[in-house]
C-alpha positions in Angstrom: -3.6 5.2 -17.6 -3.7 2.3 -15.1 -1.2 1.9 -12.4 0.1 -1.7 -11.9 1.5 -1.9 -8.4 4.5 -3.9 -7.7 4.6 -3.0 -4.0 1.2 -2.6 -2.6 2.5 -1.6 0.8 4.6 1.4 -0.3 2.6 2.1 -3.5 5.3 1.6 -5.9 4.3 0.8 -9.5 5.9 -1.5 -11.9 6.8 1.4 -14.0 8.8 3.0 -11.2 10.7 -0.3 -10.8 11.4 -0.4 -14.6 12.5 3.2 -14.4 15.0 2.5 -11.6 16.5 -0.2 -13.6 16.6 1.9 -16.7 18.7 4.5 -14.5 21.2 1.8 -13.7 20.0 0.5 -10.4 20.8 -3.3 -11.1 20.3 -5.0 -7.7 17.5 -5.3 -5.1 19.1 -3.3 -2.4 19.8 -0.3 -4.6 16.3 -0.3 -6.2 14.7 -0.7 -2.6 16.6 2.4 -1.6 15.8 4.4 -4.8 12.0 3.5 -4.8 11.2 2.4 -1.2 9.6 -0.9 -2.4 9.9 -3.7 0.2 9.8 -1.2 3.1 6.3 -1.5 4.0 4.5 -3.8 6.6 5.3 -7.1 4.7 9.0 -6.2 4.4 9.2 -7.3 0.8 7.5 -10.8 1.2 5.2 -9.8 -1.7 7.3 -7.7 -4.1 10.8 -9.0 -3.9 10.3 -12.0 -6.2 8.8 -9.6 -8.8 11.8 -7.2 -8.5 14.3 -9.9 -8.7 12.6 -11.3 -11.9 12.6 -7.7 -13.5 16.4 -7.5 -12.6 17.2 -10.8 -14.2 15.3 -10.1 -17.4 17.2 -6.8 -17.8 20.7 -8.4 -17.2 21.1 -7.3 -13.6 22.1 -9.5 -10.6 19.2 -9.7 -7.9 21.7 -10.9 -5.4 20.6 -12.3 -2.0 17.4 -10.1 -1.7 16.8 -7.4 1.0 19.1 -7.0 3.9 17.1 -6.9 7.2 17.9 -4.2 9.6 17.1 -3.3 13.2 14.6 -3.1 14.7 13.9 -6.7 14.1 10.7 -6.5 16.2 8.4 -3.6 16.4 8.7 -1.3 19.4 5.6 -0.5 21.3 4.7 3.2 21.9 4.1 2.3 25.4 7.7 1.2 25.8 9.0 4.5 24.2 6.6 6.5 26.4 8.2 4.8 29.6 11.5 6.2 28.7 13.1 8.6 31.2 13.4 12.0 29.4 16.2 13.1 31.7 18.4 10.1 30.8 20.2 11.9 28.1 19.4 9.5 25.1 21.6 10.5 22.1 19.7 9.6 18.9 
């Protein structure tokens, strides 16, 4: 059986998106949280439109798309390595 990918970055199939919608997830944000689509390197630039179309076809409301969350810019490992381990950072 072939696997049609809806999100290439996170390897989420079209079947997985359809299954999430069938389970009652009816907006992009909840489907993203359930399947992980749109969380890869492209941050949903390739797959969000497809997911929105699937939601609309099945009577849901795609809403405003994916809500961006920090970090807005990638953090270099060199920057993290330079942190003082005795500074008492609380995650």
